[in-house]
N, C-alpha and C positions, 0 to 999 in steps of 0.2 A: 504493500500500500504506500502510495506516494505521500510524503510528509509535507504539509502546507507550512509556509512561513508564519511566524507569530505576528509580524508587522508588515503592512503594506504601506510604503511611502508613495504618495501621489504628488506628482508635479505636472501641472497643466502649463504648457508653454505656447507662446505666440510670437514668432519672429525675434526671439531673444537669445540666439545662439551665442551672442557675446558674453552673456552672464551665465548661461546654463551650465557650462563646464564646471564652474566653481561650486554651483549648487549640487551637482551630481557628485563631485569629489567629496563634499562634506557629508554626503549620505554614505558612500561606499567606504569611507575611512572611519566610520563609527565602530566602537569596540563591540557593539551589539551586532552580530552577523546574521541572525536568523530573520532575514528580511527579503522582500522583493521591492524593487523600485519601478513603479509604473509611470512612464512618461507619456502623457497625452498631448500629441502635437496638433495644434489647431492653426499652424502657420500657413502662409500663402506661398512658401517656397519649400524646396526639398533639402536644404543644407543640413537641417537637424537630423534627418534620416541617416545620411552617410556618417555624420559625426557620432550618433548614438550607436550605430552598428559597429563602429570601431571599438567603442567601449564594451559592447556586448561580447566581443571576441575575447576580452580579458576578464569579464565578470558576467556570468550567465544569470545573475540575479536581476539584471536590467531587462525590462519589458518595454518595447516601443510600440505605440499605437498611433497611427496617423488617421485623423478624421477625414472622411471622404469629402465632406462639405464642412464649412466652418460652423461650429456649434456655439462658440462663445465660451467664456471662462467657466460659468457655473454649470452648464450642461456637460462640459468636459470633465469637471470635477466629479459630478455624479456618475458619469460613464466609467471613469477610472475606478471609483470606489465599488461600483457594481461588479467590476471584473476582479476586484481584489480578493485574494484568498486568505489574507491575514485576519486574525481576531481583532487586531488593533490597527487603526488608521493613523498615519502620521502625515501631516501636511507641510509642504514647503513650496513657496512661490519661486518661480524660475529666476528672479533677480535677487533673491535672498540666499543666505547660506548659514549652516550651523557652525558655531564656533566652539562648542563643547563636544569633544569626541565621545563623551560618555552620556550624552543627552538621552538617547533612546534607552540605553541600559538603565538609567535612573528612573525614567518614566514607566517603562514596562515593569520593572521591579516593584515600583509603588503600586501600580494598578493590580498586579497579581497578589500583592500582600494586603491590599485593601479593596476587596471585591465590590464594596458598596460605592466605589468611585467609578465614574465613567469617562472623565475628561481631565487631563492635566496639561498645563502650559508652563511658561516661564518668562523671564525677562528678555529684553532686546537691547542691542546696541544699534542706535540709528546712525546710518552713514549716508554720505552724499554719493553722487555718481563718480567721484574720484576716490571712493573708498575711504574718505576722511570721516572720523567720528564726529557726530553732531551732538548726540545726547545718549543717555542710558535711562531705560525705564523698567521698573519692576511693578507689575500689576498686583492687585490684592491677592493675598495668599490663601487664606483658609476658606472653607465653604461658606461660612457665615459672612465673612468680609466680601466675598464674591457676590453672594445674593444681595447684600445691602448695596453694592455698587452697580448692579446689573443695569439699572435704568440711567445711570450717569454716562457711562461709556462702555464700549465692548470690553469686558474684563479679561480677554485672551487675545494675544497676538497670534494671528492665524498660522504663521510659519513656525510657531513653537509647539503647537498642540499635538497630543496623541489622544485618541478617543476610541471607544469600543464601537466597532462597526454595527453591532446590534442596536446600540443607542441611536446611531444615525438613521437606521432603518425605522425604528419605532417613532422617531421624531418627525419622519416624513421626508428625510433627505434635505439637501440644499434646495431652497425655493428658486426654481428656474424662471419665475415671473418677475423677479426684482433685479434691479441694476446695482444697488448699493447694499453694503452691510450684510451680505449673504451669510457670513459666518456668525455675526451677532444674532441674526434672526434664528439661526439653527440652535445656538446655545440657549436663547430665550425659550424656545420650544422644549428643549431637553429639560430645562429647569421647571417650566410650567407643568409638564407631564410627570415631573418627579421621577425621572428615569434613573437617577443616581446623583452622587455628590461630585463637586468640582474642587480642583486644587491647582495652585500655581507654585512652582518651585521658586524660592527667593534667589535664583541664580540666572545668569545671562546665557541663554541658549542659542540665540540667533542674531546675525547681522541683518538688519532690516534696511533696505534701500529706500530712501525717501526721495521721490522725484519732485523736482521743482514745479513741474506742470500740475501736479496734484494739489499744489497750494493755491492755485488760481481760483477766483470767485466762481468761474464757470463750472468747476467741479465741486467746490466746497458748498455752495449754496444749495444745489439740488440734493447733495448728500445730507446736509443738515436738515432740509425739509423732510426727507425720507426718514431720517433718524427720529425726528419729532413724531412722525406717524407710528414708528415702532414703539416709542415710549407710551403713546396713547393706547395702542393696541394691547400692550401687556401691563397696563397700569394696575390692574387688579391682581396681578400675579406676583408682583415684587414691591418691596417698600420704597419709600422716598420719591414717589412719583412727582409731587408738586415741587420739591427742590430741584429735581432733574429737569422738570419742565421749564422753570424759571431760568436756570442756567443755560439751557439749550436756546431759549428765546433771546437771551442777552447775547449769546455767542452768534446767533444767526444775524441779528442786526449789527453786531460788531463788524462783520465782514462787509457791510455796506459803507463803512466809514472810510475816509481817505487813509492811506498807509501811514502818514505822519501822525494822525490822530490815534490810529490803532496802537502804534508804538508807544505813544504817550499814556494811553489808558491801560495797556497790558499789565504793568506792575500793580496798580491799585485794584484793578478788577480781580486779579489773582489773589490778592490779599483778602479782599472781601469774600471771595468764594471760599477760602480756607477758614476764615474767622467766623463768618455769619452762618454759612450753610454747612460747614464742617463736612464737606464732601469726602466720602471714603476713597475716591479715586479721581 
């Protein structure tokens, strides 16, 4: 009988062969070896196919799947997980990479020793397109802290998570009808249905690439609008709705201000947020 891997790592890629190599390397050099790496290629060219095939010659754990037509990011994720054989799913974006070689080993060990948990994540080192460090972020750690923070911001960085495939299925998979915050929406459903507990390691697992284009108002505004809808949708399932609502509305109108005024207001607004609202995240 063929033994299935414990973990399926899913990378959905689109025309990013420039960054994909380091993402793949960070997976294949993990101390945890009982894995398969599924690469879903949604690209408009064939460069990634030849590149991945060369890697497969050296490591048969790599599985390459080319979409016949472009599916988009979320549908590609669901397709990859549907084909996954592992009990646990690990996510990694094609422009990010893992910096802790023991990341999977720690997370799988935790999930096996704590069967009531379904999802674990960790911290990120935020970098720019020249691989220069911008910031470091640690999300809320314990299940209680995560639940209390759930409506403020997404409490997991997508490229750090490992979760049970069974929980993904019971929660209804990634929602293919939305454009933003597909991961946050999935975690919200997992928590709403009480499928299990959450945990974030107080360690830095991933280098997260922050693109300058994603800071523009053309992306931020529709994303903030959608996130407002998410908070309203799940307001009865998690605490701190009104605090999260006020902060989100302030943040939304903040991005309509001139950059000079944003810069001036950022420090006092951050202080008010911490002192008055005592936000957990």
